[in-house]
N, CA, C and O atoms as a GROMACS GRO file, in nm:
protein
  380
    1UNK      N    1  10.045   8.871  16.274
    1UNK     CA    2  10.003   8.854  16.445
    1UNK      C    3  10.053   9.065  16.515
    1UNK      O    4   9.977   9.136  16.581
    2UNK      N    5  10.164   9.094  16.476
    2UNK     CA    6  10.166   9.254  16.497
    2UNK      C    7  10.084   9.309  16.456
    2UNK      O    8  10.116   9.426  16.478
    3UNK      N    9   9.944   9.310  16.382
    3UNK     CA   10   9.873   9.429  16.294
    3UNK      C   11   9.742   9.390  16.456
    3UNK      O   12   9.697   9.456  16.549
    4UNK      N   13   9.731   9.265  16.412
    4UNK     CA   14   9.650   9.169  16.538
    4UNK      C   15   9.659   9.276  16.618
    4UNK      O   16   9.572   9.363  16.614
    5UNK      N   17   9.795   9.287  16.727
    5UNK     CA   18   9.762   9.329  16.843
    5UNK      C   19   9.824   9.482  16.807
    5UNK      O   20   9.884   9.529  16.904
    6UNK      N   21   9.823   9.566  16.694
    6UNK     CA   22   9.833   9.703  16.735
    6UNK      C   23   9.625   9.746  16.687
    6UNK      O   24   9.540   9.827  16.724
    7UNK      N   25   9.638   9.603  16.564
    7UNK     CA   26   9.414   9.722  16.623
    7UNK      C   27   9.396   9.742  16.722
    7UNK      O   28   9.364   9.853  16.766
    8UNK      N   29   9.420   9.585  16.822
    8UNK     CA   30   9.358   9.550  16.949
    8UNK      C   31   9.344   9.720  17.027
    8UNK      O   32   9.250   9.790  17.063
    9UNK      N   33   9.481   9.730  17.026
    9UNK     CA   34   9.579   9.883  17.117
    9UNK      C   35   9.501   9.974  17.038
    9UNK      O   36   9.472  10.058  17.122
   10UNK      N   37   9.453  10.008  16.940
   10UNK     CA   38   9.364  10.139  16.935
   10UNK      C   39   9.262  10.082  17.004
   10UNK      O   40   9.231  10.143  17.106
   11UNK      N   41   9.189   9.968  16.976
   11UNK     CA   42   9.019   9.922  17.013
   11UNK      C   43   9.059  10.075  17.208
   11UNK      O   44   9.021  10.180  17.260
   12UNK      N   45   9.160   9.956  17.221
   12UNK     CA   46   9.120   9.935  17.377
   12UNK      C   47   9.142  10.087  17.459
   12UNK      O   48   9.128  10.142  17.568
   13UNK      N   49   9.192  10.113  17.306
   13UNK     CA   50   9.214  10.320  17.329
   13UNK      C   51   9.089  10.442  17.296
   13UNK      O   52   9.036  10.544  17.340
   14UNK      N   53   9.091  10.354  17.195
   14UNK     CA   54   8.936  10.447  17.087
   14UNK      C   55   8.822  10.399  17.197
   14UNK      O   56   8.728  10.450  17.135
   15UNK      N   57   8.777  10.357  17.278
   15UNK     CA   58   8.776  10.302  17.384
   15UNK      C   59   8.679  10.385  17.558
   15UNK      O   60   8.579  10.410  17.625
   16UNK      N   61   8.862  10.387  17.527
   16UNK     CA   62   8.877  10.460  17.719
   16UNK      C   63   8.870  10.556  17.674
   16UNK      O   64   8.789  10.616  17.744
   17UNK      N   65   8.914  10.643  17.566
   17UNK     CA   66   8.889  10.784  17.500
   17UNK      C   67   8.762  10.853  17.518
   17UNK      O   68   8.739  10.964  17.566
   18UNK      N   69   8.637  10.706  17.441
   18UNK     CA   70   8.493  10.729  17.485
   18UNK      C   71   8.431  10.746  17.653
   18UNK      O   72   8.356  10.827  17.708
   19UNK      N   73   8.508  10.617  17.699
   19UNK     CA   74   8.488  10.576  17.793
   19UNK      C   75   8.504  10.756  17.875
   19UNK      O   76   8.410  10.819  17.922
   20UNK      N   77   8.603  10.789  17.872
   20UNK     CA   78   8.615  10.955  17.915
   20UNK      C   79   8.558  11.042  17.927
   20UNK      O   80   8.503  11.097  18.022
   21UNK      N   81   8.569  11.063  17.817
   21UNK     CA   82   8.490  11.190  17.729
   21UNK      C   83   8.296  11.155  17.739
   21UNK      O   84   8.214  11.247  17.735
   22UNK      N   85   8.254  10.999  17.753
   22UNK     CA   86   8.147  10.973  17.819
   22UNK      C   87   8.105  11.067  17.962
   22UNK      O   88   8.039  11.158  18.012
   23UNK      N   89   8.177  10.989  17.971
   23UNK     CA   90   8.204  11.087  18.182
   23UNK      C   91   8.174  11.193  18.204
   23UNK      O   92   8.104  11.234  18.297
   24UNK      N   93   8.237  11.272  18.092
   24UNK     CA   94   8.250  11.400  18.080
   24UNK      C   95   8.155  11.462  18.110
   24UNK      O   96   8.118  11.536  18.200
   25UNK      N   97   8.076  11.372  17.912
   25UNK     CA   98   7.996  11.474  17.934
   25UNK      C   99   7.759  11.464  18.029
   25UNK      O  100   7.662  11.540  18.026
   26UNK      N  101   7.800  11.281  18.110
   26UNK     CA  102   7.695  11.260  18.141
   26UNK      C  103   7.755  11.359  18.302
   26UNK      O  104   7.714  11.374  18.417
   27UNK      N  105   7.803  11.377  18.269
   27UNK     CA  106   7.844  11.421  18.447
   27UNK      C  107   7.807  11.637  18.417
   27UNK      O  108   7.782  11.728  18.496
   28UNK      N  109   7.824  11.633  18.261
   28UNK     CA  110   7.790  11.819  18.256
   28UNK      C  111   7.636  11.878  18.267
   28UNK      O  112   7.570  11.963  18.327
   29UNK      N  113   7.615  11.706  18.104
   29UNK     CA  114   7.467  11.723  18.143
   29UNK      C  115   7.338  11.736  18.298
   29UNK      O  116   7.233  11.783  18.342
   30UNK      N  117   7.471  11.640  18.322
   30UNK     CA  118   7.323  11.626  18.492
   30UNK      C  119   7.350  11.731  18.579
   30UNK      O  120   7.279  11.737  18.679
   31UNK      N  121   7.453  11.830  18.560
   31UNK     CA  122   7.494  11.952  18.591
   31UNK      C  123   7.428  12.092  18.604
   31UNK      O  124   7.397  12.169  18.695
   32UNK      N  125   7.419  12.084  18.428
   32UNK     CA  126   7.306  12.169  18.395
   32UNK      C  127   7.145  12.128  18.347
   32UNK      O  128   7.060  12.176  18.273
   33UNK      N  129   7.159  12.014  18.432
   33UNK     CA  130   6.963  12.009  18.476
   33UNK      C  131   6.902  11.966  18.286
   33UNK      O  132   6.786  11.985  18.252
   34UNK      N  133   6.999  11.915  18.198
   34UNK     CA  134   6.988  11.866  18.148
   34UNK      C  135   6.931  11.712  18.023
   34UNK      O  136   7.041  11.668  17.990
   35UNK      N  137   6.854  11.650  17.972
   35UNK     CA  138   6.875  11.507  17.908
   35UNK      C  139   6.856  11.405  18.009
   35UNK      O  140   6.904  11.291  18.002
   36UNK      N  141   6.808  11.436  18.073
   36UNK     CA  142   6.789  11.296  18.197
   36UNK      C  143   6.695  11.239  18.233
   36UNK      O  144   6.615  11.245  18.327
   37UNK      N  145   6.717  11.162  18.120
   37UNK     CA  146   6.694  11.038  18.078
   37UNK      C  147   6.827  10.922  17.998
   37UNK      O  148   6.864  10.805  17.998
   38UNK      N  149   6.863  11.089  17.924
   38UNK     CA  150   6.998  11.066  17.798
   38UNK      C  151   7.102  10.986  17.972
   38UNK      O  152   7.177  10.888  17.974
   39UNK      N  153   7.065  11.070  18.076
   39UNK     CA  154   7.172  11.030  18.187
   39UNK      C  155   7.204  10.945  18.214
   39UNK      O  156   7.313  10.890  18.225
   40UNK      N  157   7.046  10.908  18.240
   40UNK     CA  158   7.033  10.734  18.346
   40UNK      C  159   7.076  10.656  18.260
   40UNK      O  160   7.177  10.591  18.285
   41UNK      N  161   6.967  10.637  18.060
   41UNK     CA  162   7.167  10.543  17.980
   41UNK      C  163   7.223  10.544  18.036
   41UNK      O  164   7.224  10.453  18.119
   42UNK      N  165   7.314  10.643  18.041
   42UNK     CA  166   7.444  10.674  17.975
   42UNK      C  167   7.548  10.577  18.129
   42UNK      O  168   7.621  10.480  18.113
   43UNK      N  169   7.518  10.648  18.263
   43UNK     CA  170   7.517  10.525  18.382
   43UNK      C  171   7.493  10.410  18.382
   43UNK      O  172   7.546  10.334  18.463
   44UNK      N  173   7.380  10.355  18.261
   44UNK     CA  174   7.300  10.286  18.298
   44UNK      C  175   7.424  10.202  18.113
   44UNK      O  176   7.440  10.082  18.089
   45UNK      N  177   7.445  10.244  18.083
   45UNK     CA  178   7.538  10.150  17.949
   45UNK      C  179   7.700  10.164  18.019
   45UNK      O  180   7.776  10.068  18.024
   46UNK      N  181   7.738  10.320  18.077
   46UNK     CA  182   7.884  10.201  18.169
   46UNK      C  183   7.902  10.138  18.215
   46UNK      O  184   7.991  10.054  18.207
   47UNK      N  185   7.766  10.162  18.332
   47UNK     CA  186   7.791   9.981  18.431
   47UNK      C  187   7.819   9.881  18.389
   47UNK      O  188   7.905   9.801  18.428
   48UNK      N  189   7.719   9.874  18.271
   48UNK     CA  190   7.692   9.700  18.171
   48UNK      C  191   7.814   9.676  18.101
   48UNK      O  192   7.855   9.560  18.085
   49UNK      N  193   7.897   9.808  18.043
   49UNK     CA  194   8.037   9.815  18.036
   49UNK      C  195   8.132   9.760  18.068
   49UNK      O  196   8.223   9.711  18.001
   50UNK      N  197   8.110   9.770  18.208
   50UNK     CA  198   8.255   9.749  18.312
   50UNK      C  199   8.156   9.619  18.396
   50UNK      O  200   8.187   9.593  18.512
   51UNK      N  201   8.062   9.559  18.342
   51UNK     CA  202   8.029   9.392  18.365
   51UNK      C  203   8.050   9.355  18.222
   51UNK      O  204   8.139   9.437  18.197
   52UNK      N  205   8.043   9.332  18.181
   52UNK     CA  206   8.049   9.234  18.003
   52UNK      C  207   8.177   9.299  17.900
   52UNK      O  208   8.266   9.225  17.860
   53UNK      N  209   8.171   9.455  17.864
   53UNK     CA  210   8.308   9.429  17.818
   53UNK      C  211   8.299   9.458  17.706
   53UNK      O  212   8.395   9.463  17.629
   54UNK      N  213   8.128   9.494  17.665
   54UNK     CA  214   8.058   9.503  17.534
   54UNK      C  215   8.047   9.704  17.512
   54UNK      O  216   7.945   9.763  17.547
   55UNK      N  217   8.180   9.788  17.446
   55UNK     CA  218   8.096   9.860  17.452
   55UNK      C  219   8.113   9.950  17.352
   55UNK      O  220   8.208  10.024  17.328
   56UNK      N  221   7.966   9.928  17.277
   56UNK     CA  222   7.860   9.942  17.160
   56UNK      C  223   7.783   9.991  17.222
   56UNK      O  224   7.708  10.044  17.140
   57UNK      N  225   7.738  10.015  17.344
   57UNK     CA  226   7.650  10.100  17.368
   57UNK      C  227   7.784  10.232  17.398
   57UNK      O  228   7.773  10.320  17.313
   58UNK      N  229   7.842  10.246  17.447
   58UNK     CA  230   7.889  10.339  17.473
   58UNK      C  231   7.908  10.468  17.378
   58UNK      O  232   7.871  10.584  17.393
   59UNK      N  233   7.976  10.408  17.282
   59UNK     CA  234   8.023  10.424  17.123
   59UNK      C  235   7.887  10.523  17.104
   59UNK      O  236   7.888  10.646  17.101
   60UNK      N  237   7.730  10.404  17.087
   60UNK     CA  238   7.620  10.530  17.062
   60UNK      C  239   7.554  10.612  17.140
   60UNK      O  240   7.481  10.704  17.100
   61UNK      N  241   7.592  10.563  17.327
   61UNK     CA  242   7.490  10.698  17.390
   61UNK      C  243   7.608  10.843  17.341
   61UNK      O  244   7.565  10.944  17.284
   62UNK      N  245   7.796  10.817  17.391
   62UNK     CA  246   7.800  10.927  17.331
   62UNK      C  247   7.777  11.026  17.160
   62UNK      O  248   7.772  11.144  17.125
   63UNK      N  249   7.770  10.867  17.086
   63UNK     CA  250   7.640  11.061  17.017
   63UNK      C  251   7.594  11.068  16.976
   63UNK      O  252   7.610  11.083  16.855
   64UNK      N  253   7.458  11.062  17.053
   64UNK     CA  254   7.397  11.120  17.153
   64UNK      C  255   7.343  11.216  17.258
   64UNK      O  256   7.241  11.284  17.269
   65UNK      N  257   7.498  11.189  17.361
   65UNK     CA  258   7.512  11.333  17.332
   65UNK      C  259   7.580  11.387  17.327
   65UNK      O  260   7.572  11.474  17.413
   66UNK      N  261   7.751  11.403  17.207
   66UNK     CA  262   7.743  11.521  17.115
   66UNK      C  263   7.610  11.614  17.042
   66UNK      O  264   7.613  11.730  16.998
   67UNK      N  265   7.512  11.530  17.046
   67UNK     CA  266   7.396  11.649  16.929
   67UNK      C  267   7.297  11.696  17.057
   67UNK      O  268   7.250  11.810  17.054
   68UNK      N  269   7.279  11.643  17.125
   68UNK     CA  270   7.224  11.731  17.268
   68UNK      C  271   7.330  11.805  17.305
   68UNK      O  272   7.293  11.923  17.305
   69UNK      N  273   7.473  11.794  17.346
   69UNK     CA  274   7.551  11.939  17.378
   69UNK      C  275   7.552  12.043  17.329
   69UNK      O  276   7.547  12.158  17.372
   70UNK      N  277   7.563  11.976  17.188
   70UNK     CA  278   7.618  12.058  17.011
   70UNK      C  279   7.425  12.142  17.049
   70UNK      O  280   7.428  12.265  17.050
   71UNK      N  281   7.308  12.088  17.070
   71UNK     CA  282   7.168  12.154  17.051
   71UNK      C  283   7.188  12.265  17.222
   71UNK      O  284   7.157  12.382  17.238
   72UNK      N  285   7.240  12.185  17.304
   72UNK     CA  286   7.210  12.324  17.322
   72UNK      C  287   7.338  12.428  17.414
   72UNK      O  288   7.353  12.507  17.507
   73UNK      N  289   7.412  12.349  17.299
   73UNK     CA  290   7.522  12.487  17.322
   73UNK      C  291   7.494  12.595  17.210
   73UNK      O  292   7.567  12.690  17.182
   74UNK      N  293   7.365  12.560  17.148
   74UNK     CA  294   7.376  12.708  17.047
   74UNK      C  295   7.304  12.783  17.115
   74UNK      O  296   7.305  12.900  17.078
   75UNK      N  297   7.231  12.754  17.215
   75UNK     CA  298   7.138  12.853  17.288
   75UNK      C  299   7.227  12.958  17.472
   75UNK      O  300   7.226  13.058  17.543
   76UNK      N  301   7.277  12.841  17.448
   76UNK     CA  302   7.360  12.764  17.594
   76UNK      C  303   7.479  12.865  17.573
   76UNK      O  304   7.475  12.933  17.676
   77UNK      N  305   7.595  12.916  17.484
   77UNK     CA  306   7.636  12.885  17.424
   77UNK      C  307   7.777  12.906  17.538
   77UNK      O  308   7.857  12.813  17.527
   78UNK      N  309   7.811  13.001  17.631
   78UNK     CA  310   7.855  12.944  17.733
   78UNK      C  311   7.874  12.889  17.825
   78UNK      O  312   7.969  12.919  17.898
   79UNK      N  313   7.772  12.770  17.860
   79UNK     CA  314   7.732  12.625  17.900
   79UNK      C  315   7.816  12.512  17.938
   79UNK      O  316   7.858  12.449  18.034
   80UNK      N  317   7.818  12.521  17.801
   80UNK     CA  318   7.909  12.403  17.825
   80UNK      C  319   8.037  12.455  17.663
   80UNK      O  320   8.020  12.531  17.568
   81UNK      N  321   8.141  12.377  17.700
   81UNK     CA  322   8.300  12.396  17.694
   81UNK      C  323   8.291  12.283  17.502
   81UNK      O  324   8.270  12.168  17.465
   82UNK      N  325   8.333  12.458  17.424
   82UNK     CA  326   8.356  12.338  17.293
   82UNK      C  327   8.480  12.211  17.310
   82UNK      O  328   8.498  12.116  17.234
   83UNK      N  329   8.566  12.249  17.453
   83UNK     CA  330   8.695  12.151  17.434
   83UNK      C  331   8.603  12.058  17.432
   83UNK      O  332   8.567  12.012  17.323
   84UNK      N  333   8.511  11.988  17.628
   84UNK     CA  334   8.461  11.933  17.543
   84UNK      C  335   8.325  11.807  17.412
   84UNK      O  336   8.322  11.684  17.410
   85UNK      N  337   8.258  11.885  17.344
   85UNK     CA  338   8.230  11.858  17.272
   85UNK      C  339   8.298  11.745  17.162
   85UNK      O  340   8.249  11.642  17.116
   86UNK      N  341   8.507  11.843  17.126
   86UNK     CA  342   8.582  11.792  17.068
   86UNK      C  343   8.630  11.743  17.110
   86UNK      O  344   8.722  11.686  17.052
   87UNK      N  345   8.597  11.719  17.288
   87UNK     CA  346   8.643  11.518  17.282
   87UNK      C  347   8.625  11.420  17.206
   87UNK      O  348   8.694  11.336  17.148
   88UNK      N  349   8.448  11.463  17.222
   88UNK     CA  350   8.383  11.350  17.240
   88UNK      C  351   8.387  11.372  17.098
   88UNK      O  352   8.392  11.254  17.062
   89UNK      N  353   8.389  11.450  16.975
   89UNK     CA  354   8.354  11.405  16.870
   89UNK      C  355   8.477  11.343  16.835
   89UNK      O  356   8.454  11.231  16.789
   90UNK      N  357   8.647  11.381  16.839
   90UNK     CA  358   8.803  11.338  16.803
   90UNK      C  359   8.734  11.213  16.887
   90UNK      O  360   8.633  11.256  16.830
   91UNK      N  361   8.680  11.080  16.983
   91UNK     CA  362   8.647  10.987  17.111
   91UNK      C  363   8.591  10.898  16.964
   91UNK      O  364   8.630  10.784  16.942
   92UNK      N  365   8.519  10.955  16.892
   92UNK     CA  366   8.466  10.888  16.836
   92UNK      C  367   8.494  10.870  16.662
   92UNK      O  368   8.476  10.772  16.590
   93UNK      N  369   8.545  11.007  16.631
   93UNK     CA  370   8.601  10.943  16.432
   93UNK      C  371   8.721  10.814  16.537
   93UNK      O  372   8.821  10.841  16.470
   94UNK      N  373   8.772  10.715  16.634
   94UNK     CA  374   8.840  10.713  16.630
   94UNK      C  375   8.791  10.504  16.637
   94UNK      O  376   8.851  10.397  16.633
   95UNK      N  377   8.694  10.538  16.645
   95UNK     CA  378   8.615  10.422  16.686
   95UNK      C  379   8.637  10.344  16.527
   95UNK      O  380   8.586  10.234  16.504
   0.00000   0.00000   0.00000
């Protein structure tokens, strides 16, 4: 019983980390004016998660946001903080 409760708490923590990192990534992409379609999809996923509690879409969009920010950073190294990309990566590893 303890193991199940511990696993549930870890999953909740990982979802919270992904949600927080995804919001930060969405805001950054929006500020930069990049990946408008992805930003829109992230907003939809966040709303959907708030409604139904299914976090699968958050993990998928976090993966896409991470890739998009890494690509953008290659050409614009000072416009995307390494911490933002690291936060996304860490949050995704916990899943």
